[in-house]
C-alpha positions in Angstrom: 0.2 0.0 -0.6 1.0 3.7 -1.2 0.5 6.3 1.9 -0.3 10.0 0.1 -0.3 12.8 1.4 -2.1 16.1 -0.6 -3.7 19.3 -0.4 -7.2 20.3 -1.0 -8.9 23.6 -1.1 -12.0 23.9 1.5 -14.6 23.2 -1.7 -12.6 19.7 -1.9 -12.8 18.7 1.4 -16.6 20.2 1.9 -17.3 17.5 -0.6 -15.6 14.4 1.1 -16.8 15.7 4.4 -19.9 15.4 3.0 -19.4 11.9 1.5 -17.6 10.7 4.4 -21.2 11.8 6.2 -23.4 10.3 3.1 -22.4 7.0 3.3 -20.9 6.9 6.7 -17.0 6.3 5.4 -13.3 7.1 6.0 -12.3 10.1 4.8 -9.4 7.5 2.9 -12.3 5.4 1.8 -14.3 8.7 0.3 -10.9 9.5 -2.0 -10.0 6.2 -3.2 -13.6 5.5 -3.6 -13.7 9.5 -5.1 -10.4 8.3 -8.3 -11.9 5.0 -8.9 -14.7 6.9 -10.1 -12.6 9.6 -12.4 -10.3 7.0 -13.7 -13.4 4.7 -14.7 -15.3 8.1 -16.2 -12.0 8.8 -18.6 -11.2 5.6 -19.8 -14.5 5.4 -21.0 -14.4 8.8 -22.2 -11.0 8.4 -23.8 -12.8 5.5 -25.5 -15.9 7.8 -26.9 -18.1 5.4 -24.5 -19.3 7.8 -22.3 -20.2 12.0 -22.4 -21.4 13.6 -19.6 -23.1 16.8 -19.9 -22.5 19.0 -16.7 -24.4 22.8 -15.6 -22.9 24.5 -13.0 -22.9 23.5 -9.9 -21.8 20.4 -10.9 -25.3 18.7 -12.0 -25.6 16.0 -14.6 -27.7 17.0 -17.3 -27.0 13.7 -19.8 -25.2 10.9 -19.5 -24.4 8.6 -22.7 -23.0 5.6 -22.6 -22.5 3.9 -26.2 
């Protein structure tokens, strides 16, 4: 296992805290899940298989999986 220390802004810290409260998970698990989700989305977009369209505030308005 690799240990990684990162600096995050207040908005990101708040998002992690919110995920922790909603999912009853640790900060480590919240970050792990977020990075895993990002990696899956990025790989899918690279292959032209997923399209996400977002509005201000991060609301997903359309998801296309091909």
